[in-house]
C-alpha positions in Angstrom: -15.3 43.2 -12.7 -14.8 43.3 -8.9 -17.9 41.2 -8.4 -16.6 38.6 -10.9 -13.2 38.3 -9.1 -14.8 38.1 -5.7 -17.3 35.5 -6.8 -14.5 33.5 -8.5 -12.4 33.6 -5.4 -15.3 32.5 -3.3 -15.9 29.5 -5.6 -12.2 28.6 -5.6 -12.1 28.8 -1.8 -15.3 26.7 -1.4 -13.8 24.0 -3.7 -10.6 24.0 -1.8 -12.3 23.7 1.5 -14.6 21.0 0.3 -11.8 18.9 -1.0 -9.7 19.4 2.1 -12.5 18.5 4.5 -13.1 15.1 2.9 -11.8 12.4 5.1 -9.7 10.0 3.3 -11.1 6.5 3.5 -8.5 4.3 5.1 -9.5 0.8 4.2 -6.8 -1.5 5.3 -5.4 -3.0 2.2 -3.1 -6.0 2.2 0.6 -5.3 2.2 2.7 -6.8 -0.5 2.9 -10.5 0.3 0.6 -9.9 3.3 -1.8 -12.5 4.5 -5.5 -12.1 4.0 -8.2 -14.0 6.0 -11.7 -14.0 4.6 -14.5 -14.5 7.1 -17.8 -16.0 5.9 -21.1 -16.6 7.5 -21.5 -20.4 7.4 -25.3 -20.2 7.4 -25.7 -18.3 4.2 -22.1 -18.4 2.7 -21.9 -14.6 2.5 -18.5 -12.9 3.0 -18.6 -10.9 6.2 -15.3 -9.2 5.9 -11.7 -9.5 4.8 -9.0 -9.2 7.5 -5.5 -8.0 6.6 -2.1 -7.4 8.1 -1.7 -7.8 11.9 -5.2 -9.1 12.5 -4.9 -11.7 9.7 -1.5 -12.7 11.1 -3.0 -13.0 14.6 -5.9 -15.3 13.5 -3.6 -17.4 11.3 -1.0 -17.8 14.2 -3.7 -18.8 16.6 -5.0 -21.5 14.2 -1.6 -22.7 13.0 0.0 -22.8 16.5 -2.8 -24.3 18.4 -3.0 -27.8 19.8 -5.3 -29.6 17.4 -7.0 -32.9 18.3 -7.9 -35.6 15.9 -11.6 -35.1 16.1 -14.2 -32.5 15.4 -15.3 -30.3 18.4 -19.1 -30.8 18.8 -20.2 -27.2 18.3 -22.0 -25.3 15.7 -19.5 -23.2 13.7 -21.3 -20.0 12.5 -18.2 -18.6 10.8 -15.7 -19.9 8.4 -12.1 -18.5 8.0 -10.5 -19.0 4.6 -6.8 -18.4 4.2 -3.8 -20.1 2.6 -6.1 -22.6 0.9 -7.7 -23.7 4.3 -11.4 -23.5 5.3 -11.7 -23.5 9.1 -15.0 -23.4 10.9 -15.3 -21.2 14.0 -17.7 -21.2 16.9 -17.4 -17.7 18.4 -19.2 -18.6 21.7 -16.8 -21.4 22.6 -13.6 -20.4 20.7 -13.6 -23.7 18.9 -12.2 -24.3 15.4 -13.1 -27.2 13.2 -11.1 -28.3 10.2 -13.7 -30.6 8.7 -11.6 -31.5 5.7 -8.9 -33.0 7.9 -11.3 -34.0 10.8 -9.5 -32.0 13.4 -10.6 -29.6 16.2 -9.1 -26.9 18.3 -10.3 -25.0 21.3 -8.5 -21.7 22.0 -7.9 -19.8 25.2 -10.5 -17.2 26.4 -8.2 -14.3 25.7 -7.6 -15.5 22.1 -11.4 -16.0 21.7 -12.2 -12.5 22.8 -9.5 -11.0 20.6 -10.7 -13.0 17.5 -14.3 -12.1 18.2 -13.3 -8.4 18.4 -11.6 -8.7 15.1 -14.6 -10.2 13.4 -17.0 -8.0 15.2 -19.0 -10.4 17.4 -19.4 -10.7 21.1 
């Protein structure tokens, strides 16, 4: 009987330790009414990642508050940001955005370009 109790306690202890040692996966989910920016590879159309909360707000603010010109910037946009019904192309090397639907372009500051590139995971 003692062997059974000891074995039972060891099994319970192992199960407790295993469940406690699991790291909780913290995927950043959108907050209620939070903004989401989807980032696609324009070459193949595949979703690269979804960006939520502060990062999404930062990207949207840069795009919405920038000084757009009434022409497309002559760059190759490898990424496309989709949010709030907009599809905006992005050239990570130059920090240029193109809104092809409305035929407008935007070039952002180097600091903003580096921050956005860090968010999307490119250099």
